[in-house]
A tleap script that builds the chain and sets N, CA, C and O, in Angstrom:
source leaprc.protein.ff14SB
mol = sequence {
  NMET THR ILE VAL LEU ASP VAL VAL ARG ARG
  GLU TRP GLU HIE GLY TYR ARG ARG PHE GLU
  ALA ALA SER ARG GLU PRO VAL ALA ALA ASP
  ARG LEU GLN ARG GLN LEU GLU VAL VAL THR
  ASP GLU LEU ARG LYS ARG ILE GLY GLN THR
  PHE THR LEU ASP GLN LEU ALA ALA ALA TYR
  ASP VAL ALA ASP ALA TRP ALA ARG ASP VAL
  VAL SER GLU HIE ALA ALA THR PRO GLY TRP
  PRO ARG THR LEU ALA MET VAL GLU ASP ALA
  ALA PHE HIE LEU TYR GLN ARG GLY ALA VAL
  ASP TYR GLU CPRO
}
set mol.1.N position { 18.757 -19.951 -9.490 }
set mol.1.CA position { 17.853 -18.829 -9.644 }
set mol.1.C position { 17.931 -18.363 -11.102 }
set mol.1.O position { 19.016 -18.247 -11.671 }
set mol.2.N position { 16.771 -18.099 -11.689 }
set mol.2.CA position { 16.752 -17.642 -13.071 }
set mol.2.C position { 17.213 -16.195 -13.161 }
set mol.2.O position { 17.183 -15.456 -12.177 }
set mol.3.N position { 17.637 -15.807 -14.344 }
set mol.3.CA position { 18.092 -14.436 -14.558 }
set mol.3.C position { 16.959 -13.451 -14.309 }
set mol.3.O position { 17.166 -12.397 -13.707 }
set mol.4.N position { 15.763 -13.795 -14.773 }
set mol.4.CA position { 14.605 -12.913 -14.586 }
set mol.4.C position { 14.335 -12.701 -13.100 }
set mol.4.O position { 14.114 -11.574 -12.659 }
set mol.5.N position { 14.352 -13.767 -12.346 }
set mol.5.CA position { 14.111 -13.660 -10.909 }
set mol.5.C position { 15.207 -12.831 -10.240 }
set mol.5.O position { 14.931 -12.043 -9.336 }
set mol.6.N position { 16.425 -13.009 -10.678 }
set mol.6.CA position { 17.529 -12.230 -10.129 }
set mol.6.C position { 17.329 -10.735 -10.401 }
set mol.6.O position { 17.567 -9.909 -9.520 }
set mol.7.N position { 16.904 -10.393 -11.591 }
set mol.7.CA position { 16.658 -8.995 -11.952 }
set mol.7.C position { 15.515 -8.419 -11.124 }
set mol.7.O position { 15.615 -7.300 -10.623 }
set mol.8.N position { 14.442 -9.168 -10.979 }
set mol.8.CA position { 13.290 -8.707 -10.194 }
set mol.8.C position { 13.683 -8.490 -8.739 }
set mol.8.O position { 13.283 -7.501 -8.125 }
set mol.9.N position { 14.453 -9.395 -8.198 }
set mol.9.CA position { 14.877 -9.244 -6.804 }
set mol.9.C position { 15.757 -8.016 -6.625 }
set mol.9.O position { 15.691 -7.356 -5.588 }
set mol.10.N position { 16.572 -7.703 -7.613 }
set mol.10.CA position { 17.368 -6.480 -7.541 }
set mol.10.C position { 16.476 -5.241 -7.584 }
set mol.10.O position { 16.741 -4.257 -6.894 }
set mol.11.N position { 15.414 -5.291 -8.398 }
set mol.11.CA position { 14.445 -4.185 -8.430 }
set mol.11.C position { 13.828 -3.989 -7.046 }
set mol.11.O position { 13.709 -2.863 -6.562 }
set mol.12.N position { 13.439 -5.092 -6.421 }
set mol.12.CA position { 12.842 -5.013 -5.084 }
set mol.12.C position { 13.812 -4.411 -4.093 }
set mol.12.O position { 13.441 -3.562 -3.282 }
set mol.13.N position { 15.051 -4.850 -4.160 }
set mol.13.CA position { 16.067 -4.342 -3.230 }
set mol.13.C position { 16.305 -2.848 -3.446 }
set mol.13.O position { 16.397 -2.081 -2.488 }
set mol.14.N position { 16.402 -2.450 -4.691 }
set mol.14.CA position { 16.605 -1.034 -5.001 }
set mol.14.C position { 15.421 -0.203 -4.498 }
set mol.14.O position { 15.610 0.858 -3.904 }
set mol.15.N position { 14.212 -0.688 -4.737 }
set mol.15.CA position { 13.022 0.006 -4.251 }
set mol.15.C position { 12.991 0.095 -2.736 }
set mol.15.O position { 12.575 1.110 -2.178 }
set mol.16.N position { 13.426 -0.957 -2.076 }
set mol.16.CA position { 13.465 -0.954 -0.613 }
set mol.16.C position { 14.464 0.084 -0.093 }
set mol.16.O position { 14.189 0.785 0.881 }
set mol.17.N position { 15.613 0.175 -0.742 }
set mol.17.CA position { 16.598 1.190 -0.333 }
set mol.17.C position { 16.038 2.599 -0.526 }
set mol.17.O position { 16.249 3.470 0.318 }
set mol.18.N position { 15.332 2.824 -1.622 }
set mol.18.CA position { 14.697 4.132 -1.853 }
set mol.18.C position { 13.625 4.393 -0.799 }
set mol.18.O position { 13.479 5.518 -0.320 }
set mol.19.N position { 12.876 3.352 -0.442 }
set mol.19.CA position { 11.844 3.453 0.586 }
set mol.19.C position { 12.475 3.852 1.919 }
set mol.19.O position { 11.978 4.749 2.599 }
set mol.20.N position { 13.553 3.195 2.286 }
set mol.20.CA position { 14.234 3.530 3.542 }
set mol.20.C position { 14.717 4.972 3.540 }
set mol.20.O position { 14.566 5.679 4.536 }
set mol.21.N position { 15.295 5.409 2.435 }
set mol.21.CA position { 15.793 6.787 2.338 }
set mol.21.C position { 14.638 7.788 2.442 }
set mol.21.O position { 14.744 8.791 3.148 }
set mol.22.N position { 13.547 7.515 1.743 }
set mol.22.CA position { 12.392 8.419 1.771 }
set mol.22.C position { 11.750 8.440 3.154 }
set mol.22.O position { 11.174 9.449 3.558 }
set mol.23.N position { 11.846 7.338 3.870 }
set mol.23.CA position { 11.228 7.234 5.193 }
set mol.23.C position { 11.989 7.982 6.273 }
set mol.23.O position { 11.534 8.046 7.415 }
set mol.24.N position { 13.114 8.536 5.940 }
set mol.24.CA position { 13.869 9.316 6.932 }
set mol.24.C position { 13.205 10.646 7.228 }
set mol.24.O position { 13.454 11.253 8.270 }
set mol.25.N position { 12.365 11.098 6.317 }
set mol.25.CA position { 11.616 12.336 6.540 }
set mol.25.C position { 10.389 11.997 7.386 }
set mol.25.O position { 9.581 11.163 6.975 }
set mol.26.N position { 10.226 12.617 8.552 }
set mol.26.CA position { 9.157 12.241 9.486 }
set mol.26.C position { 7.744 12.237 8.892 }
set mol.26.O position { 6.983 11.301 9.136 }
set mol.27.N position { 7.388 13.242 8.136 }
set mol.27.CA position { 6.033 13.287 7.565 }
set mol.27.C position { 5.851 12.164 6.556 }
set mol.27.O position { 4.814 11.500 6.543 }
set mol.28.N position { 6.843 11.952 5.718 }
set mol.28.CA position { 6.765 10.902 4.709 }
set mol.28.C position { 6.778 9.517 5.346 }
set mol.28.O position { 6.131 8.599 4.841 }
set mol.29.N position { 7.491 9.359 6.428 }
set mol.29.CA position { 7.633 8.039 7.059 }
set mol.29.C position { 6.286 7.439 7.425 }
set mol.29.O position { 6.029 6.273 7.125 }
set mol.30.N position { 5.431 8.206 8.061 }
set mol.30.CA position { 4.118 7.694 8.454 }
set mol.30.C position { 3.282 7.310 7.242 }
set mol.30.O position { 2.638 6.261 7.230 }
set mol.31.N position { 3.295 8.154 6.234 }
set mol.31.CA position { 2.514 7.894 5.022 }
set mol.31.C position { 3.024 6.655 4.292 }
set mol.31.O position { 2.242 5.801 3.873 }
set mol.32.N position { 4.337 6.571 4.147 }
set mol.32.CA position { 4.921 5.436 3.440 }
set mol.32.C position { 4.708 4.135 4.203 }
set mol.32.O position { 4.432 3.098 3.600 }
set mol.33.N position { 4.833 4.184 5.511 }
set mol.33.CA position { 4.632 2.973 6.316 }
set mol.33.C position { 3.208 2.460 6.179 }
set mol.33.O position { 2.989 1.253 6.083 }
set mol.34.N position { 2.249 3.359 6.171 }
set mol.34.CA position { 0.843 2.951 6.002 }
set mol.34.C position { 0.629 2.332 4.625 }
set mol.34.O position { -0.065 1.323 4.500 }
set mol.35.N position { 1.220 2.926 3.595 }
set mol.35.CA position { 1.102 2.362 2.252 }
set mol.35.C position { 1.746 0.971 2.196 }
set mol.35.O position { 1.195 0.046 1.599 }
set mol.36.N position { 2.905 0.840 2.818 }
set mol.36.CA position { 3.584 -0.453 2.853 }
set mol.36.C position { 2.717 -1.497 3.543 }
set mol.36.O position { 2.635 -2.635 3.082 }
set mol.37.N position { 2.082 -1.128 4.624 }
set mol.37.CA position { 1.218 -2.055 5.353 }
set mol.37.C position { 0.056 -2.544 4.498 }
set mol.37.O position { -0.233 -3.740 4.481 }
set mol.38.N position { -0.611 -1.643 3.792 }
set mol.38.CA position { -1.774 -2.081 3.007 }
set mol.38.C position { -1.348 -2.920 1.808 }
set mol.38.O position { -2.053 -3.859 1.439 }
set mol.39.N position { -0.209 -2.601 1.191 }
set mol.39.CA position { 0.271 -3.420 0.076 }
set mol.39.C position { 0.684 -4.795 0.590 }
set mol.39.O position { 0.380 -5.804 -0.047 }
set mol.40.N position { 1.363 -4.852 1.717 }
set mol.40.CA position { 1.784 -6.134 2.283 }
set mol.40.C position { 0.580 -6.971 2.709 }
set mol.40.O position { 0.565 -8.181 2.482 }
set mol.41.N position { -0.413 -6.361 3.311 }
set mol.41.CA position { -1.627 -7.095 3.692 }
set mol.41.C position { -2.310 -7.707 2.472 }
set mol.41.O position { -2.737 -8.861 2.499 }
set mol.42.N position { -2.404 -6.925 1.411 }
set mol.42.CA position { -3.036 -7.434 0.190 }
set mol.42.C position { -2.190 -8.529 -0.446 }
set mol.42.O position { -2.726 -9.510 -0.961 }
set mol.43.N position { -0.887 -8.367 -0.412 }
set mol.43.CA position { 0.012 -9.392 -0.935 }
set mol.43.C position { -0.175 -10.697 -0.173 }
set mol.43.O position { -0.218 -11.772 -0.772 }
set mol.44.N position { -0.283 -10.604 1.123 }
set mol.44.CA position { -0.497 -11.788 1.961 }
set mol.44.C position { -1.803 -12.484 1.581 }
set mol.44.O position { -1.858 -13.713 1.532 }
set mol.45.N position { -2.846 -11.711 1.313 }
set mol.45.CA position { -4.139 -12.287 0.903 }
set mol.45.C position { -4.028 -12.978 -0.449 }
set mol.45.O position { -4.621 -14.036 -0.664 }
set mol.46.N position { -3.273 -12.383 -1.348 }
set mol.46.CA position { -3.189 -12.901 -2.713 }
set mol.46.C position { -2.259 -14.099 -2.853 }
set mol.46.O position { -2.536 -15.002 -3.643 }
set mol.47.N position { -1.172 -14.125 -2.109 }
set mol.47.CA position { -0.189 -15.194 -2.307 }
set mol.47.C position { -0.140 -16.179 -1.141 }
set mol.47.O position { 0.307 -17.314 -1.308 }
set mol.48.N position { -0.591 -15.760 0.025 }
set mol.48.CA position { -0.606 -16.646 1.175 }
set mol.48.C position { 0.710 -16.672 1.934 }
set mol.48.O position { 1.603 -15.858 1.696 }
set mol.49.N position { 0.806 -17.605 2.833 }
set mol.49.CA position { 1.984 -17.720 3.694 }
set mol.49.C position { 3.029 -18.684 3.145 }
set mol.49.O position { 4.207 -18.583 3.488 }
set mol.50.N position { 2.610 -19.613 2.300 }
set mol.50.CA position { 3.538 -20.587 1.734 }
set mol.50.C position { 3.637 -20.333 0.236 }
set mol.50.O position { 2.657 -20.488 -0.493 }
set mol.51.N position { 4.828 -19.941 -0.219 }
set mol.51.CA position { 5.014 -19.569 -1.614 }
set mol.51.C position { 6.481 -19.677 -1.973 }
set mol.51.O position { 7.351 -19.743 -1.104 }
set mol.52.N position { 6.736 -19.693 -3.262 }
set mol.52.CA position { 8.113 -19.696 -3.770 }
set mol.52.C position { 8.437 -18.311 -4.329 }
set mol.52.O position { 7.546 -17.486 -4.529 }
set mol.53.N position { 9.697 -18.076 -4.573 }
set mol.53.CA position { 10.105 -16.811 -5.172 }
set mol.53.C position { 9.520 -16.650 -6.571 }
set mol.53.O position { 9.175 -15.537 -6.970 }
set mol.54.N position { 9.403 -17.737 -7.316 }
set mol.54.CA position { 8.787 -17.663 -8.643 }
set mol.54.C position { 7.322 -17.236 -8.542 }
set mol.54.O position { 6.851 -16.437 -9.351 }
set mol.55.N position { 6.611 -17.758 -7.567 }
set mol.55.CA position { 5.214 -17.363 -7.373 }
set mol.55.C position { 5.124 -15.893 -6.982 }
set mol.55.O position { 4.226 -15.177 -7.426 }
set mol.56.N position { 6.048 -15.457 -6.160 }
set mol.56.CA position { 6.065 -14.056 -5.750 }
set mol.56.C position { 6.366 -13.155 -6.945 }
set mol.56.O position { 5.752 -12.099 -7.095 }
set mol.57.N position { 7.297 -13.560 -7.785 }
set mol.57.CA position { 7.623 -12.778 -8.981 }
set mol.57.C position { 6.427 -12.721 -9.929 }
set mol.57.O position { 6.190 -11.693 -10.563 }
set mol.58.N position { 5.680 -13.803 -10.029 }
set mol.58.CA position { 4.477 -13.801 -10.874 }
set mol.58.C position { 3.438 -12.831 -10.319 }
set mol.58.O position { 2.760 -12.144 -11.082 }
set mol.59.N position { 3.311 -12.775 -9.009 }
set mol.59.CA position { 2.382 -11.823 -8.382 }
set mol.59.C position { 2.836 -10.389 -8.632 }
set mol.59.O position { 2.009 -9.488 -8.769 }
set mol.60.N position { 4.128 -10.182 -8.691 }
set mol.60.CA position { 4.684 -8.855 -8.936 }
set mol.60.C position { 4.306 -8.350 -10.328 }
set mol.60.O position { 4.098 -7.152 -10.521 }
set mol.61.N position { 4.219 -9.255 -11.287 }
set mol.61.CA position { 3.862 -8.878 -12.652 }
set mol.61.C position { 2.505 -8.185 -12.745 }
set mol.61.O position { 2.290 -7.356 -13.630 }
set mol.62.N position { 1.604 -8.516 -11.849 }
set mol.62.CA position { 0.251 -7.934 -11.899 }
set mol.62.C position { -0.044 -7.023 -10.716 }
set mol.62.O position { -1.185 -6.607 -10.517 }
set mol.63.N position { 0.975 -6.716 -9.939 }
set mol.63.CA position { 0.766 -5.950 -8.699 }
set mol.63.C position { 0.367 -4.508 -8.925 }
set mol.63.O position { -0.313 -3.926 -8.080 }
set mol.64.N position { 0.766 -3.911 -10.034 }
set mol.64.CA position { 0.456 -2.497 -10.250 }
set mol.64.C position { -1.031 -2.204 -10.118 }
set mol.64.O position { -1.418 -1.229 -9.473 }
set mol.65.N position { -1.849 -3.021 -10.712 }
set mol.65.CA position { -3.299 -2.774 -10.700 }
set mol.65.C position { -3.880 -2.886 -9.297 }
set mol.65.O position { -4.579 -1.979 -8.845 }
set mol.66.N position { -3.600 -3.983 -8.604 }
set mol.66.CA position { -4.230 -4.143 -7.297 }
set mol.66.C position { -3.591 -3.248 -6.239 }
set mol.66.O position { -4.274 -2.805 -5.315 }
set mol.67.N position { -2.301 -2.976 -6.360 }
set mol.67.CA position { -1.653 -2.088 -5.380 }
set mol.67.C position { -2.228 -0.679 -5.485 }
set mol.67.O position { -2.470 -0.026 -4.470 }
set mol.68.N position { -2.441 -0.223 -6.689 }
set mol.68.CA position { -3.044 1.102 -6.892 }
set mol.68.C position { -4.427 1.155 -6.236 }
set mol.68.O position { -4.780 2.139 -5.587 }
set mol.69.N position { -5.193 0.094 -6.413 }
set mol.69.CA position { -6.542 0.056 -5.834 }
set mol.69.C position { -6.512 0.085 -4.306 }
set mol.69.O position { -7.235 0.867 -3.688 }
set mol.70.N position { -5.680 -0.762 -3.692 }
set mol.70.CA position { -5.692 -0.832 -2.228 }
set mol.70.C position { -5.113 0.424 -1.586 }
set mol.70.O position { -5.600 0.865 -0.546 }
set mol.71.N position { -4.082 1.002 -2.194 }
set mol.71.CA position { -3.518 2.221 -1.616 }
set mol.71.C position { -4.494 3.378 -1.780 }
set mol.71.O position { -4.670 4.172 -0.856 }
set mol.72.N position { -5.129 3.483 -2.941 }
set mol.72.CA position { -6.076 4.585 -3.135 }
set mol.72.C position { -7.262 4.466 -2.191 }
set mol.72.O position { -7.832 5.475 -1.776 }
set mol.73.N position { -7.632 3.244 -1.854 }
set mol.73.CA position { -8.780 3.027 -0.972 }
set mol.73.C position { -8.432 3.146 0.514 }
set mol.73.O position { -9.237 3.649 1.298 }
set mol.74.N position { -7.242 2.689 0.906 }
set mol.74.CA position { -6.926 2.588 2.335 }
set mol.74.C position { -5.787 3.480 2.828 }
set mol.74.O position { -5.640 3.673 4.035 }
set mol.75.N position { -4.981 4.024 1.918 }
set mol.75.CA position { -3.814 4.782 2.390 }
set mol.75.C position { -3.466 5.949 1.464 }
set mol.75.O position { -2.301 6.325 1.337 }
set mol.76.N position { -4.471 6.507 0.833 }
set mol.76.CA position { -4.210 7.619 -0.079 }
set mol.76.C position { -3.804 8.866 0.711 }
set mol.76.O position { -4.500 9.289 1.633 }
set mol.77.N position { -2.692 9.428 0.338 }
set mol.77.CA position { -2.191 10.667 0.930 }
set mol.77.C position { -1.710 11.533 -0.225 }
set mol.77.O position { -1.554 11.036 -1.341 }
set mol.78.N position { -1.475 12.805 0.018 }
set mol.78.CA position { -1.007 13.656 -1.081 }
set mol.78.C position { 0.247 13.080 -1.758 }
set mol.78.O position { 1.237 12.770 -1.095 }
set mol.79.N position { 0.185 12.945 -3.070 }
set mol.79.CA position { 1.318 12.467 -3.837 }
set mol.79.C position { 1.536 10.968 -3.851 }
set mol.79.O position { 2.560 10.511 -4.359 }
set mol.80.N position { 0.615 10.188 -3.314 }
set mol.80.CA position { 0.844 8.748 -3.206 }
set mol.80.C position { 1.130 8.057 -4.530 }
set mol.80.O position { 1.894 7.092 -4.532 }
set mol.81.N position { 0.565 8.486 -5.666 }
set mol.81.CA position { 0.899 7.772 -6.906 }
set mol.81.C position { 2.388 7.826 -7.255 }
set mol.81.O position { 2.907 6.921 -7.909 }
set mol.82.N position { 3.070 8.882 -6.821 }
set mol.82.CA position { 4.503 9.004 -7.117 }
set mol.82.C position { 5.353 8.004 -6.332 }
set mol.82.O position { 6.456 7.661 -6.757 }
set mol.83.N position { 4.858 7.548 -5.219 }
set mol.83.CA position { 5.643 6.628 -4.385 }
set mol.83.C position { 5.191 5.176 -4.502 }
set mol.83.O position { 5.782 4.286 -3.892 }
set mol.84.N position { 4.153 4.942 -5.280 }
set mol.84.CA position { 3.566 3.599 -5.324 }
set mol.84.C position { 4.556 2.522 -5.772 }
set mol.84.O position { 4.641 1.472 -5.135 }
set mol.85.N position { 5.296 2.754 -6.838 }
set mol.85.CA position { 6.230 1.737 -7.328 }
set mol.85.C position { 7.291 1.411 -6.277 }
set mol.85.O position { 7.657 0.250 -6.088 }
set mol.86.N position { 7.775 2.436 -5.605 }
set mol.86.CA position { 8.777 2.243 -4.556 }
set mol.86.C position { 8.192 1.414 -3.407 }
set mol.86.O position { 8.851 0.512 -2.889 }
set mol.87.N position { 6.965 1.723 -3.018 }
set mol.87.CA position { 6.297 0.997 -1.931 }
set mol.87.C position { 6.075 -0.461 -2.339 }
set mol.87.O position { 6.303 -1.369 -1.540 }
set mol.88.N position { 5.637 -0.685 -3.562 }
set mol.88.CA position { 5.451 -2.059 -4.052 }
set mol.88.C position { 6.766 -2.837 -3.951 }
set mol.88.O position { 6.808 -3.943 -3.410 }
set mol.89.N position { 7.832 -2.241 -4.479 }
set mol.89.CA position { 9.121 -2.929 -4.444 }
set mol.89.C position { 9.552 -3.241 -3.013 }
set mol.89.O position { 10.060 -4.328 -2.737 }
set mol.90.N position { 9.351 -2.299 -2.116 }
set mol.90.CA position { 9.724 -2.521 -0.720 }
set mol.90.C position { 8.896 -3.657 -0.114 }
set mol.90.O position { 9.431 -4.491 0.617 }
set mol.91.N position { 7.612 -3.690 -0.409 }
set mol.91.CA position { 6.753 -4.749 0.123 }
set mol.91.C position { 7.197 -6.120 -0.379 }
set mol.91.O position { 7.288 -7.073 0.395 }
set mol.92.N position { 7.470 -6.213 -1.667 }
set mol.92.CA position { 7.910 -7.492 -2.225 }
set mol.92.C position { 9.287 -7.882 -1.693 }
set mol.92.O position { 9.546 -9.058 -1.440 }
set mol.93.N position { 10.163 -6.907 -1.526 }
set mol.93.CA position { 11.490 -7.185 -0.983 }
set mol.93.C position { 11.379 -7.800 0.415 }
set mol.93.O position { 12.028 -8.803 0.713 }
set mol.94.N position { 10.569 -7.202 1.247 }
set mol.94.CA position { 10.411 -7.718 2.609 }
set mol.94.C position { 9.668 -9.055 2.624 }
set mol.94.O position { 10.010 -9.950 3.397 }
set mol.95.N position { 8.664 -9.185 1.779 }
set mol.95.CA position { 7.843 -10.390 1.796 }
set mol.95.C position { 8.596 -11.615 1.273 }
set mol.95.O position { 8.290 -12.744 1.658 }
set mol.96.N position { 9.581 -11.394 0.397 }
set mol.96.CA position { 10.314 -12.525 -0.180 }
set mol.96.C position { 11.013 -13.363 0.885 }
set mol.96.O position { 11.305 -14.538 0.660 }
set mol.97.N position { 11.278 -12.772 2.024 }
set mol.97.CA position { 11.983 -13.511 3.087 }
set mol.97.C position { 11.175 -14.700 3.615 }
set mol.97.O position { 11.722 -15.606 4.244 }
set mol.98.N position { 9.869 -14.680 3.350 }
set mol.98.CA position { 9.020 -15.783 3.766 }
set mol.98.C position { 8.896 -16.894 2.744 }
set mol.98.O position { 8.214 -17.887 2.998 }
set mol.99.N position { 9.541 -16.751 1.591 }
set mol.99.CA position { 9.468 -17.768 0.545 }
set mol.99.C position { 10.163 -19.046 1.004 }
set mol.99.O position { 11.176 -19.004 1.701 }
set mol.100.N position { 9.602 -20.172 0.602 }
set mol.100.CA position { 10.179 -21.446 1.015 }
set mol.100.C position { 11.568 -21.662 0.418 }
set mol.100.O position { 12.368 -22.429 0.955 }
set mol.101.N position { 11.850 -20.988 -0.690 }
set mol.101.CA position { 13.152 -21.141 -1.336 }
set mol.101.C position { 14.008 -19.870 -1.233 }
set mol.101.O position { 14.910 -19.652 -2.042 }
set mol.102.N position { 13.718 -19.051 -0.244 }
set mol.102.CA position { 14.447 -17.794 -0.075 }
set mol.102.C position { 15.904 -18.040 0.304 }
set mol.102.O position { 16.214 -18.841 1.186 }
set mol.103.N position { 16.781 -17.329 -0.389 }
set mol.103.CA position { 18.201 -17.287 -0.052 }
set mol.103.C position { 18.632 -15.835 -0.182 }
set mol.103.O position { 18.357 -15.206 -1.204 }
set mol.104.N position { 19.296 -15.291 0.821 }
set mol.104.CA position { 19.735 -13.873 0.735 }
set mol.104.C position { 20.651 -13.617 -0.441 }
set mol.104.O position { 21.097 -12.488 -0.642 }
savepdb mol mol.pdb
quit
C-alpha cells in the first residue's frame, strides 16, 4: 500500500469515527444517515461495484464537488455543509470494504 493511500484511509477512518460519534444524537442521526446514503449512492454510480483502493482514492480527490451537489439536492438539512466532509469520509471508509484489494 502506498503512503498516500495509507494516509487517505486514515482520513476516512477518522471521519467515520466522527460520524459515529455525531450520530449518537437522535436528531443528527437521521440527518447524517440520509446524507451518508446519498453520498454512497452517488459513489456507487461513479465508481461501480468492482474497483481498487487506488481507484477509490482517485474518486475521493474529486468528491467534494459532486458530494456537495448531491447532498444539497437530496439531503439538505440545517447545517449540512458543516458535516459534509465527515459524511464523505464515512462513506468512503465504508465503501472501501468492497474494493478487490481491500485489507483491514
